[in-house]
C-alpha positions in Angstrom: 0.0 0.0 0.0 1.1 3.5 -0.7 0.2 6.5 1.4 -0.9 9.5 -0.6 -0.7 13.1 0.6 -4.4 13.5 0.1 -5.1 10.4 2.3 -2.8 11.8 5.0 -4.4 15.3 4.9 -7.9 13.8 5.0 -7.0 11.7 8.1 -5.3 14.6 9.9 -8.2 17.0 9.1 -10.5 14.7 11.1 -8.2 14.9 14.1 -7.2 18.6 14.2 -9.1 21.8 14.0 -6.7 23.5 11.6 -6.9 23.6 7.8 -3.7 21.7 7.1 -4.2 22.3 3.3 -3.5 26.0 4.0 -0.1 25.0 5.6 2.9 24.2 3.6 4.3 20.6 3.5 7.2 21.7 5.8 5.1 23.6 8.4 5.7 22.3 11.9 2.8 20.3 13.3 3.8 18.7 16.6 6.4 21.3 17.7 3.8 24.1 17.3 0.9 22.1 18.9 -1.2 21.8 15.7 -1.1 18.1 16.5 -0.5 16.9 20.0 1.2 13.8 21.4 -2.1 12.1 22.1 -2.7 11.8 18.4 0.7 10.0 17.9 -0.7 6.5 18.6 -3.6 7.0 16.2 -1.2 8.4 13.6 1.1 5.4 14.0 -1.8 3.0 13.5 -3.0 4.9 10.5 0.5 4.7 9.0 0.7 1.0 9.7 -2.6 0.5 7.9 -1.5 2.5 4.9 2.0 1.2 4.5 1.7 -2.3 5.7 4.8 -1.8 7.8 5.0 -2.8 11.5 6.0 0.2 13.5 7.5 0.0 17.0 8.7 2.2 19.8 11.9 3.0 18.0 9.8 4.7 15.3 8.3 7.2 17.8 10.4 10.2 17.1 8.7 13.5 16.8 11.2 14.5 14.1 9.6 11.9 11.9 6.2 13.4 12.3 6.6 17.2 12.6 5.4 18.1 9.1 3.5 16.6 6.2 6.7 16.2 4.3 8.4 14.3 7.1 5.4 12.0 7.7 5.3 11.2 3.9 9.1 10.5 3.9 8.7 8.3 7.0 5.9 6.4 5.4 7.7 5.9 2.1 10.8 4.6 3.8 8.7 1.9 5.7 6.6 0.7 2.7 7.5 -2.9 1.7 9.4 -3.0 -1.5 
């Protein structure tokens, strides 16, 4: 499975009250509080479902999830080849 940017934005839109489409792909999400740490577990499950990769505690690094671009890069690196 491949995660698309549209699918990610749609998922995040349901969990935050900010129009993420108005933000750039590199806009900080976690470090500015747009997305909080409580959403991390749900985001990891979403990414597992869309990439087919098993994610573990070693993957929980806010640097991997602090922007749309970083989330997309993280997901692409974990997709089975």
